[in-house]
C-alpha positions, 0 to 999 in steps of 0.5 A: 850832892847833898852832904846831910842825911847820908849813910857814910862808911869811912875807912881808916876812921879812928885816927887822923884824916879819917877821924876829921872827916868822920867828925865833919860829916857826923855834925853835918847830920849824917849818919857815920861808920868807921873801920879800923884794925886797931880796936883800941883807937876805934874805942877812942874814937867812939868815947870822943864821938859816940855817935859813930858806929864802929868795925874792927877790920883788917883790910890787908886781908881779903875775907875781912873786906869781904866780912866788912862789906856783909856786915854794912850791907845787913846792918846799913841798907842805906849806906850810900857813901864810901871813903876810901881813906885807909892807908900806910906809908914806909920807906922801903930801900930796894938795895937791901933787897927783899928786907924792908919789903916783906917786914912790914905791913902790905902797902899794895893791899892796904892802899890800893886793893883795898879800895878797888875791892871795896868799890866793887862790892858796893857799887852794885848796892850803891847803884839802887840809891838815889845818889851815891858816891865814892871818895878816894884818899890819893896824896900830892905824891900821886903827881911826883914820887919821894923815892924813899917811899916808892911803894906808897907813892906808886899806890897813890898814883894807882889810886889817882888813875883808878879814881879817874878810870872809875869816874868815866865808868859811872858817869851816867849813873847816880855814883859819883866819884871824888878825889881828895889830894891832901899834900903833907898831914900832921897825922901820924901816917908819915912821922917815923919817916919824916924824922928820918928825912928831918923834915921839919914841916908836920903839915896841915891839920887833917881837919883841913882835909876833912873840911876840903872833902865836905866842900867837894861834895857840895859843889861836885868838884871831883878831883880836889887838890889841896894846899902844897899838893897843887905845886906837885901837880903843877911840877909834874906837868911843867917841869916833872924832872926839877920837881922829882929833884926838889922833893928828893933831895935828902 
């Protein structure tokens, strides 16, 4: 599909992969809207990239998801690409009962429910466009989970499944469904957890994920597994138990 002249909404667009996506798509000649929970981070993003439009939105809340859709629909009639990028990652120890589960942000709402709801909101609008796309950012951990982050990995596996079904449902429409599957990426998403696991690998730069996403749209490559995430996909197919044990040695 074309990668210029689009109007693109990127969730979680103020930092990390989201901001790199905003940057690469602005530079390619697109109008870009980003949303995020933290107003200060959105302001920082605007200072770096003045061309973007921003909206404060907590995607864990249903009313704010609806409000985001209404605002975009009212102000950006030509919106034709949704990138479901926002996500959080937490270590949850179920031996502690609900202690970890309820003390932080809701991974299920942000990582999985929000992409479903936003897709449902925007698909009727996108069907009116000559060309449109939904881009879901999952993770290599959708194939093989890290047990210390059970909910995050489960939501990414669910996003992978959802992307397959949505692509099939929309196969005869103007809407293309892409899934971007990154490996470990050097962002703030997992830094605390990496330290707890004494993990030295900081991951690839988020700009590499952005480049891969742009190429995916250019080439109509609907499932793009980046870098070391390919090893997890292959391991899940050939030797799932051993692959699981290999990444759960902490």
